[in-house]
C-alpha atoms as one frame of an Amber mdcrd trajectory, in Angstrom:
protein
   2.729  -5.901   6.261   2.746  -2.665   4.307  -0.516  -0.639   4.260  -0.903
   2.144   1.571  -3.966   4.133   1.087  -3.772   5.365  -2.891  -5.721   8.462
  -3.968  -4.806  11.299  -5.263  -5.517  15.031  -3.947  -8.410  18.039  -5.249
 -10.719  15.238  -6.381 -14.168  15.430  -4.699 -13.262  12.059  -3.235  -9.843
  13.564  -1.225 -11.452  14.930   2.211 -13.403  11.140   2.800 -10.073  10.449
   3.089  -8.129  12.811   4.875 -11.099  12.218   6.814 -10.774   8.777   7.441
  -7.040   8.900   7.798  -6.827  11.007  10.062  -9.873   9.480  12.715  -7.875
   6.008  11.695  -5.163   7.602  13.177  -6.766   9.103  16.275  -8.490   5.838
  17.478  -5.701   2.858  16.828  -2.042   5.324  16.736  -1.580   3.599  13.344
  -0.437   5.229  10.389  -1.809   4.305   6.944   1.014   5.333   4.392  -0.306
   7.266   1.551   0.496   7.073  -2.210  -0.810   8.998  -4.925  -1.165   7.421
  -8.518   0.062   9.677 -10.599   2.984   9.720  -8.522   3.396   6.433  -8.245
   1.637   4.136 -10.926   4.274   1.779 -11.482   3.108   0.915  -7.736  -0.779
   0.574  -8.997   0.344  -1.513 -12.260   2.289  -3.282 -10.659  -1.300  -4.340
  -7.450  -3.399  -4.004 -10.820  -5.375  -0.137  -8.764  -8.006   1.251 -10.962
 -10.028   2.662  -9.043  -9.401   5.830  -6.577  -9.339   6.053  -3.494  -8.213
   1.933  -3.065  -6.040   0.714   0.600  -4.314  -2.248   0.195  -2.403  -5.253
   2.695   0.324  -6.433   1.467   2.330  -8.747   3.122   5.713  -8.401   3.461
   7.129 -10.927   0.386   4.053  -8.143  -2.013   1.275 -10.750  -1.927  -1.963
  -8.644  -1.215  -3.857  -9.844   1.881  -6.663  -7.372   0.995  -8.111  -5.029
  -1.278 -10.574  -2.490  -0.763 -11.019  -0.269  -3.599 -13.641   2.737  -4.106
 -15.667   5.236  -2.721 -16.901   2.282   0.333 -13.931   2.557   2.594 -13.190
  -0.124   4.420 -14.228  -0.276   8.169 -10.803  -0.027  10.923 -11.085  -3.029
  12.618 -10.533  -4.771   8.673  -7.355  -2.876   8.210  -6.111  -2.828  11.784
  -5.863  -6.715  11.533  -3.124  -6.246   8.886  -1.304  -3.762  10.941  -1.387
  -5.224  14.067
């Protein structure tokens, strides 16, 4: 399972996202992969990501298992379920 956070640096939400990612790592010991939508536009197109930030859980076969778009970031246990 792959969990990815797609967001842009320098936006008004960036600090919230980076704080969430750091806190997630401190509390769970798991690091979440991050992608810049401007550098990885094909990934965003493939999974229909048009709102940032977005956290997406993808199975090993490439199927979307969970999708959290927008500034309301998910609870840690929701994301951890897809990592464990």
